C-alpha positions as protocol buffer text, in pm:
chain_id: "A"
residue {
  index: 1
  type: UNK
  ca { x: 2269 y: 1377 z: -2297 }
}
residue {
  index: 2
  type: UNK
  ca { x: 1968 y: 1264 z: -2097 }
}
residue {
  index: 3
  type: UNK
  ca { x: 2108 y: 912 z: -2058 }
}
residue {
  index: 4
  type: UNK
  ca { x: 2423 y: 1068 z: -1913 }
}
residue {
  index: 5
  type: UNK
  ca { x: 2205 y: 1262 z: -1669 }
}
residue {
  index: 6
  type: UNK
  ca { x: 2045 y: 940 z: -1548 }
}
residue {
  index: 7
  type: UNK
  ca { x: 2386 y: 774 z: -1515 }
}
residue {
  index: 8
  type: UNK
  ca { x: 2516 y: 1067 z: -1312 }
}
residue {
  index: 9
  type: UNK
  ca { x: 2205 y: 1078 z: -1092 }
}
residue {
  index: 10
  type: UNK
  ca { x: 2249 y: 706 z: -1027 }
}
residue {
  index: 11
  type: UNK
  ca { x: 2611 y: 757 z: -929 }
}
residue {
  index: 12
  type: UNK
  ca { x: 2520 y: 1041 z: -691 }
}
residue {
  index: 13
  type: UNK
  ca { x: 2241 y: 841 z: -527 }
}
residue {
  index: 14
  type: UNK
  ca { x: 2483 y: 562 z: -448 }
}
residue {
  index: 15
  type: UNK
  ca { x: 2791 y: 748 z: -323 }
}
residue {
  index: 16
  type: UNK
  ca { x: 2648 y: 896 z: 0 }
}
residue {
  index: 17
  type: UNK
  ca { x: 2678 y: 1261 z: -105 }
}
residue {
  index: 18
  type: UNK
  ca { x: 2311 y: 1360 z: -84 }
}
residue {
  index: 19
  type: UNK
  ca { x: 2218 y: 1706 z: 51 }
}
residue {
  index: 20
  type: UNK
  ca { x: 1953 y: 1552 z: 279 }
}
residue {
  index: 21
  type: UNK
  ca { x: 1841 y: 1781 z: 562 }
}
residue {
  index: 22
  type: UNK
  ca { x: 1991 y: 2089 z: 395 }
}
residue {
  index: 23
  type: UNK
  ca { x: 1761 y: 2034 z: 95 }
}
residue {
  index: 24
  type: UNK
  ca { x: 1461 y: 1944 z: 310 }
}
residue {
  index: 25
  type: UNK
  ca { x: 1486 y: 2246 z: 539 }
}
residue {
  index: 26
  type: UNK
  ca { x: 1457 y: 2487 z: 248 }
}
residue {
  index: 27
  type: UNK
  ca { x: 1104 y: 2357 z: 187 }
}
residue {
  index: 28
  type: UNK
  ca { x: 1005 y: 2299 z: 550 }
}
residue {
  index: 29
  type: UNK
  ca { x: 662 y: 2442 z: 646 }
}
residue {
  index: 30
  type: UNK
  ca { x: 678 y: 2736 z: 890 }
}
residue {
  index: 31
  type: UNK
  ca { x: 557 y: 2665 z: 1244 }
}
residue {
  index: 32
  type: UNK
  ca { x: 451 y: 2315 z: 1143 }
}
residue {
  index: 33
  type: UNK
  ca { x: 139 y: 2214 z: 1334 }
}
residue {
  index: 34
  type: UNK
  ca { x: 156 y: 1860 z: 1469 }
}
residue {
  index: 35
  type: UNK
  ca { x: -80 y: 1636 z: 1669 }
}
residue {
  index: 36
  type: UNK
  ca { x: -77 y: 1677 z: 2048 }
}
residue {
  index: 37
  type: UNK
  ca { x: 48 y: 1321 z: 2098 }
}
residue {
  index: 38
  type: UNK
  ca { x: 327 y: 1262 z: 1851 }
}
residue {
  index: 39
  type: UNK
  ca { x: 517 y: 934 z: 1844 }
}
residue {
  index: 40
  type: UNK
  ca { x: 895 y: 944 z: 1805 }
}
residue {
  index: 41
  type: UNK
  ca { x: 1070 y: 841 z: 1486 }
}
residue {
  index: 42
  type: UNK
  ca { x: 1152 y: 510 z: 1656 }
}
residue {
  index: 43
  type: UNK
  ca { x: 780 y: 426 z: 1664 }
}
residue {
  index: 44
  type: UNK
  ca { x: 701 y: 582 z: 1328 }
}
residue {
  index: 45
  type: UNK
  ca { x: 510 y: 423 z: 1041 }
}
residue {
  index: 46
  type: UNK
  ca { x: 743 y: 311 z: 762 }
}
residue {
  index: 47
  type: UNK
  ca { x: 637 y: 422 z: 414 }
}
residue {
  index: 48
  type: UNK
  ca { x: 795 y: 445 z: 70 }
}
residue {
  index: 49
  type: UNK
  ca { x: 726 y: 649 z: -242 }
}
residue {
  index: 50
  type: UNK
  ca { x: 855 y: 609 z: -596 }
}
residue {
  index: 51
  type: UNK
  ca { x: 1030 y: 890 z: -780 }
}
residue {
  index: 52
  type: UNK
  ca { x: 981 y: 753 z: -1130 }
}
residue {
  index: 53
  type: UNK
  ca { x: 1194 y: 908 z: -1406 }
}
residue {
  index: 54
  type: UNK
  ca { x: 1133 y: 845 z: -1775 }
}
residue {
  index: 55
  type: UNK
  ca { x: 1186 y: 1015 z: -2117 }
}
residue {
  index: 56
  type: UNK
  ca { x: 916 y: 1178 z: -2325 }
}
residue {
  index: 57
  type: UNK
  ca { x: 905 y: 1165 z: -2706 }
}
residue {
  index: 58
  type: UNK
  ca { x: 1158 y: 1450 z: -2721 }
}
residue {
  index: 59
  type: UNK
  ca { x: 1390 y: 1260 z: -2484 }
}
residue {
  index: 60
  type: UNK
  ca { x: 1334 y: 1509 z: -2202 }
}
residue {
  index: 61
  type: UNK
  ca { x: 1333 y: 1346 z: -1859 }
}
residue {
  index: 62
  type: UNK
  ca { x: 1003 y: 1356 z: -1671 }
}
residue {
  index: 63
  type: UNK
  ca { x: 873 y: 1234 z: -1339 }
}
residue {
  index: 64
  type: UNK
  ca { x: 523 y: 1153 z: -1221 }
}
residue {
  index: 65
  type: UNK
  ca { x: 326 y: 1298 z: -931 }
}
residue {
  index: 66
  type: UNK
  ca { x: -29 y: 1220 z: -825 }
}
residue {
  index: 67
  type: UNK
  ca { x: -307 y: 1429 z: -678 }
}
residue {
  index: 68
  type: UNK
  ca { x: -474 y: 1224 z: -407 }
}
residue {
  index: 69
  type: UNK
  ca { x: -849 y: 1194 z: -378 }
}
residue {
  index: 70
  type: UNK
  ca { x: -1010 y: 1416 z: -114 }
}
residue {
  index: 71
  type: UNK
  ca { x: -1062 y: 1228 z: 210 }
}
residue {
  index: 72
  type: UNK
  ca { x: -1075 y: 1302 z: 582 }
}
residue {
  index: 73
  type: UNK
  ca { x: -708 y: 1241 z: 653 }
}
residue {
  index: 74
  type: UNK
  ca { x: -380 y: 1425 z: 693 }
}
residue {
  index: 75
  type: UNK
  ca { x: -283 y: 1400 z: 326 }
}
residue {
  index: 76
  type: UNK
  ca { x: -623 y: 1404 z: 155 }
}
residue {
  index: 77
  type: UNK
  ca { x: -627 y: 1604 z: -169 }
}
residue {
  index: 78
  type: UNK
  ca { x: -253 y: 1670 z: -163 }
}
residue {
  index: 79
  type: UNK
  ca { x: -2 y: 1628 z: -443 }
}
residue {
  index: 80
  type: UNK
  ca { x: 239 y: 1343 z: -376 }
}
residue {
  index: 81
  type: UNK
  ca { x: 454 y: 1072 z: -527 }
}
residue {
  index: 82
  type: UNK
  ca { x: 289 y: 733 z: -572 }
}
residue {
  index: 83
  type: UNK
  ca { x: 352 y: 527 z: -261 }
}
residue {
  index: 84
  type: UNK
  ca { x: 227 y: 433 z: 80 }
}
residue {
  index: 85
  type: UNK
  ca { x: 262 y: 234 z: 399 }
}
residue {
  index: 86
  type: UNK
  ca { x: 497 y: -63 z: 422 }
}
residue {
  index: 87
  type: UNK
  ca { x: 307 y: -388 z: 470 }
}
residue {
  index: 88
  type: UNK
  ca { x: 434 y: -679 z: 680 }
}
residue {
  index: 89
  type: UNK
  ca { x: 463 y: -888 z: 364 }
}
residue {
  index: 90
  type: UNK
  ca { x: 682 y: -630 z: 184 }
}
residue {
  index: 91
  type: UNK
  ca { x: 1038 y: -752 z: 137 }
}
residue {
  index: 92
  type: UNK
  ca { x: 1195 y: -406 z: 171 }
}
residue {
  index: 93
  type: UNK
  ca { x: 1141 y: -34 z: 105 }
}
residue {
  index: 94
  type: UNK
  ca { x: 1186 y: -82 z: -268 }
}
residue {
  index: 95
  type: UNK
  ca { x: 917 y: -350 z: -278 }
}
residue {
  index: 96
  type: UNK
  ca { x: 675 y: -116 z: -96 }
}
residue {
  index: 97
  type: UNK
  ca { x: 733 y: 161 z: -351 }
}
residue {
  index: 98
  type: UNK
  ca { x: 695 y: -81 z: -644 }
}
residue {
  index: 99
  type: UNK
  ca { x: 377 y: -238 z: -504 }
}
residue {
  index: 100
  type: UNK
  ca { x: 212 y: 92 z: -416 }
}
residue {
  index: 101
  type: UNK
  ca { x: 297 y: 244 z: -755 }
}
residue {
  index: 102
  type: UNK
  ca { x: 130 y: -45 z: -935 }
}
residue {
  index: 103
  type: UNK
  ca { x: -175 y: -27 z: -706 }
}
residue {
  index: 104
  type: UNK
  ca { x: -218 y: 350 z: -750 }
}
residue {
  index: 105
  type: UNK
  ca { x: -121 y: 425 z: -1111 }
}
residue {
  index: 106
  type: UNK
  ca { x: -97 y: 80 z: -1274 }
}
residue {
  index: 107
  type: UNK
  ca { x: 273 y: 106 z: -1362 }
}
residue {
  index: 108
  type: UNK
  ca { x: 472 y: -211 z: -1304 }
}
residue {
  index: 109
  type: UNK
  ca { x: 836 y: -145 z: -1213 }
}
residue {
  index: 110
  type: UNK
  ca { x: 1113 y: -405 z: -1193 }
}
residue {
  index: 111
  type: UNK
  ca { x: 1381 y: -407 z: -922 }
}
residue {
  index: 112
  type: UNK
  ca { x: 1624 y: -365 z: -1213 }
}
residue {
  index: 113
  type: UNK
  ca { x: 1470 y: -20 z: -1275 }
}
residue {
  index: 114
  type: UNK
  ca { x: 1568 y: 104 z: -928 }
}
residue {
  index: 115
  type: UNK
  ca { x: 1866 y: 340 z: -947 }
}
residue {
  index: 116
  type: UNK
  ca { x: 1889 y: 447 z: -583 }
}
residue {
  index: 117
  type: UNK
  ca { x: 1713 y: 636 z: -308 }
}
residue {
  index: 118
  type: UNK
  ca { x: 1694 y: 988 z: -173 }
}
residue {
  index: 119
  type: UNK
  ca { x: 1714 y: 1083 z: 195 }
}
residue {
  index: 120
  type: UNK
  ca { x: 1446 y: 968 z: 439 }
}
residue {
  index: 121
  type: UNK
  ca { x: 1195 y: 1227 z: 562 }
}
residue {
  index: 122
  type: UNK
  ca { x: 1004 y: 1215 z: 889 }
}
residue {
  index: 123
  type: UNK
  ca { x: 650 y: 1355 z: 859 }
}
residue {
  index: 124
  type: UNK
  ca { x: 517 y: 1456 z: 1204 }
}
residue {
  index: 125
  type: UNK
  ca { x: 145 y: 1504 z: 1121 }
}
residue {
  index: 126
  type: UNK
  ca { x: 108 y: 1142 z: 1006 }
}
residue {
  index: 127
  type: UNK
  ca { x: 402 y: 998 z: 1204 }
}
residue {
  index: 128
  type: UNK
  ca { x: 548 y: 856 z: 883 }
}
residue {
  index: 129
  type: UNK
  ca { x: 914 y: 788 z: 814 }
}
residue {
  index: 130
  type: UNK
  ca { x: 921 y: 817 z: 437 }
}
residue {
  index: 131
  type: UNK
  ca { x: 1182 y: 662 z: 205 }
}
residue {
  index: 132
  type: UNK
  ca { x: 1193 y: 798 z: -153 }
}
residue {
  index: 133
  type: UNK
  ca { x: 1298 y: 525 z: -398 }
}
residue {
  index: 134
  type: UNK
  ca { x: 1420 y: 643 z: -739 }
}
residue {
  index: 135
  type: UNK
  ca { x: 1363 y: 442 z: -1058 }
}
residue {
  index: 136
  type: UNK
  ca { x: 1417 y: 495 z: -1430 }
}
residue {
  index: 137
  type: UNK
  ca { x: 1239 y: 334 z: -1723 }
}
residue {
  index: 138
  type: UNK
  ca { x: 1321 y: 394 z: -2089 }
}
residue {
  index: 139
  type: UNK
  ca { x: 968 y: 475 z: -2205 }
}
residue {
  index: 140
  type: UNK
  ca { x: 663 y: 672 z: -2098 }
}
residue {
  index: 141
  type: UNK
  ca { x: 448 y: 467 z: -1857 }
}
residue {
  index: 142
  type: UNK
  ca { x: 103 y: 343 z: -1952 }
}
residue {
  index: 143
  type: UNK
  ca { x: -90 y: 489 z: -1660 }
}
residue {
  index: 144
  type: UNK
  ca { x: -398 y: 312 z: -1523 }
}
residue {
  index: 145
  type: UNK
  ca { x: -530 y: 524 z: -1237 }
}
residue {
  index: 146
  type: UNK
  ca { x: -685 y: 373 z: -927 }
}
residue {
  index: 147
  type: UNK
  ca { x: -972 y: 620 z: -901 }
}
residue {
  index: 148
  type: UNK
  ca { x: -1039 y: 527 z: -540 }
}
residue {
  index: 149
  type: UNK
  ca { x: -701 y: 666 z: -431 }
}
residue {
  index: 150
  type: UNK
  ca { x: -583 y: 892 z: -714 }
}
residue {
  index: 151
  type: UNK
  ca { x: -766 y: 1190 z: -857 }
}
residue {
  index: 152
  type: UNK
  ca { x: -513 y: 1297 z: -1120 }
}
residue {
  index: 153
  type: UNK
  ca { x: -176 y: 1215 z: -1277 }
}
residue {
  index: 154
  type: UNK
  ca { x: 73 y: 1504 z: -1303 }
}
residue {
  index: 155
  type: UNK
  ca { x: 374 y: 1468 z: -1534 }
}
residue {
  index: 156
  type: UNK
  ca { x: 657 y: 1705 z: -1447 }
}
residue {
  index: 157
  type: UNK
  ca { x: 947 y: 1796 z: -1674 }
}
residue {
  index: 158
  type: UNK
  ca { x: 1282 y: 1793 z: -1493 }
}
residue {
  index: 159
  type: UNK
  ca { x: 1372 y: 2120 z: -1668 }
}
residue {
  index: 160
  type: UNK
  ca { x: 1076 y: 2285 z: -1493 }
}
residue {
  index: 161
  type: UNK
  ca { x: 1194 y: 2153 z: -1157 }
}
residue {
  index: 162
  type: UNK
  ca { x: 1541 y: 2307 z: -1184 }
}
residue {
  index: 163
  type: UNK
  ca { x: 1397 y: 2646 z: -1285 }
}
residue {
  index: 164
  type: UNK
  ca { x: 1413 y: 2871 z: -977 }
}
residue {
  index: 165
  type: UNK
  ca { x: 1111 y: 3066 z: -1103 }
}
residue {
  index: 166
  type: UNK
  ca { x: 890 y: 2778 z: -988 }
}
residue {
  index: 167
  type: UNK
  ca { x: 976 y: 2844 z: -620 }
}
residue {
  index: 168
  type: UNK
  ca { x: 723 y: 3034 z: -413 }
}
residue {
  index: 169
  type: UNK
  ca { x: 542 y: 3039 z: -78 }
}
residue {
  index: 170
  type: UNK
  ca { x: 175 y: 3010 z: 17 }
}
residue {
  index: 171
  type: UNK
  ca { x: -69 y: 2923 z: 294 }
}
residue {
  index: 172
  type: UNK
  ca { x: -215 y: 2571 z: 284 }
}
residue {
  index: 173
  type: UNK
  ca { x: -522 y: 2439 z: 461 }
}
residue {
  index: 174
  type: UNK
  ca { x: -472 y: 2123 z: 669 }
}
residue {
  index: 175
  type: UNK
  ca { x: -680 y: 1930 z: 924 }
}
residue {
  index: 176
  type: UNK
  ca { x: -465 y: 2097 z: 1194 }
}
residue {
  index: 177
  type: UNK
  ca { x: -519 y: 2449 z: 1062 }
}
residue {
  index: 178
  type: UNK
  ca { x: -355 y: 2671 z: 803 }
}
residue {
  index: 179
  type: UNK
  ca { x: 17 y: 2623 z: 740 }
}
residue {
  index: 180
  type: UNK
  ca { x: 248 y: 2868 z: 565 }
}
residue {
  index: 181
  type: UNK
  ca { x: 510 y: 2687 z: 361 }
}
residue {
  index: 182
  type: UNK
  ca { x: 753 y: 2717 z: 71 }
}
residue {
  index: 183
  type: UNK
  ca { x: 626 y: 2543 z: -240 }
}
residue {
  index: 184
  type: UNK
  ca { x: 691 y: 2463 z: -602 }
}
residue {
  index: 185
  type: UNK
  ca { x: 442 y: 2598 z: -856 }
}
residue {
  index: 186
  type: UNK
  ca { x: 407 y: 2400 z: -1179 }
}
residue {
  index: 187
  type: UNK
  ca { x: 134 y: 2553 z: -1395 }
}
residue {
  index: 188
  type: UNK
  ca { x: -168 y: 2555 z: -1160 }
}
residue {
  index: 189
  type: UNK
  ca { x: -28 y: 2296 z: -918 }
}
residue {
  index: 190
  type: UNK
  ca { x: 123 y: 2396 z: -584 }
}
residue {
  index: 191
  type: UNK
  ca { x: 347 y: 2131 z: -431 }
}
residue {
  index: 192
  type: UNK
  ca { x: 452 y: 2161 z: -67 }
}
residue {
  index: 193
  type: UNK
  ca { x: 540 y: 1952 z: 238 }
}
residue {
  index: 194
  type: UNK
  ca { x: 729 y: 1624 z: 210 }
}
residue {
  index: 195
  type: UNK
  ca { x: 678 y: 1606 z: -166 }
}
residue {
  index: 196
  type: UNK
  ca { x: 841 y: 1948 z: -209 }
}
residue {
  index: 197
  type: UNK
  ca { x: 1129 y: 1840 z: 18 }
}
residue {
  index: 198
  type: UNK
  ca { x: 1192 y: 1533 z: -198 }
}
residue {
  index: 199
  type: UNK
  ca { x: 1172 y: 1740 z: -516 }
}
residue {
  index: 200
  type: UNK
  ca { x: 1414 y: 1995 z: -373 }
}
residue {
  index: 201
  type: UNK
  ca { x: 1672 y: 1729 z: -291 }
}
residue {
  index: 202
  type: UNK
  ca { x: 1645 y: 1592 z: -645 }
}
residue {
  index: 203
  type: UNK
  ca { x: 1671 y: 1947 z: -780 }
}
residue {
  index: 204
  type: UNK
  ca { x: 1992 y: 2013 z: -585 }
}
residue {
  index: 205
  type: UNK
  ca { x: 2138 y: 1681 z: -700 }
}
residue {
  index: 206
  type: UNK
  ca { x: 2074 y: 1772 z: -1065 }
}
residue {
  index: 207
  type: UNK
  ca { x: 2198 y: 2131 z: -1025 }
}
residue {
  index: 208
  type: UNK
  ca { x: 2520 y: 2006 z: -865 }
}
residue {
  index: 209
  type: UNK
  ca { x: 2572 y: 1764 z: -1154 }
}
residue {
  index: 210
  type: UNK
  ca { x: 2530 y: 2043 z: -1407 }
}
residue {
  index: 211
  type: UNK
  ca { x: 2788 y: 2256 z: -1225 }
}
residue {
  index: 212
  type: UNK
  ca { x: 3049 y: 1979 z: -1211 }
}
């Protein structure tokens, strides 16, 4: 059953029927506070993250999130997908996501593991244009955390993601002030912002597959 889910997710990611902005807007922070001088998307910083799917010992599909180390920056201490800024030497968005994932959590992904991508997200506070790359491996990763960048690994069960009871709203502290935003709550973790937008698009994709 889970293999069929991955096959169907792959098909959806590659047939241009993603919910995109509709999914993102449901998790958009209220009255988002942005820097005074904000570059346009044309001059944005290109970044990629990896949405890594894999089975646990019970064959339930999971994905991995990270909690970033606290630092004096826009995204310090936040929960995110492994990923980061595209380097000049990176071949493409997929390469960026693969490289950053290995650097941050020690998991080496092949291009053959890539099954598609979700919709791009523009992040005003950091002027990032973010591309979520989706990959699937057939075993649980052997995580090796880069303690300089990553504080904690968070493994999320897909079944928890599609449970509407995990949706909530809270106020989050940022370097630009407090921001009220929708969020996902998984145990004690509150996930908001771009990460929540990506998760919500994946959630809608899976829910639509289960209805069809």
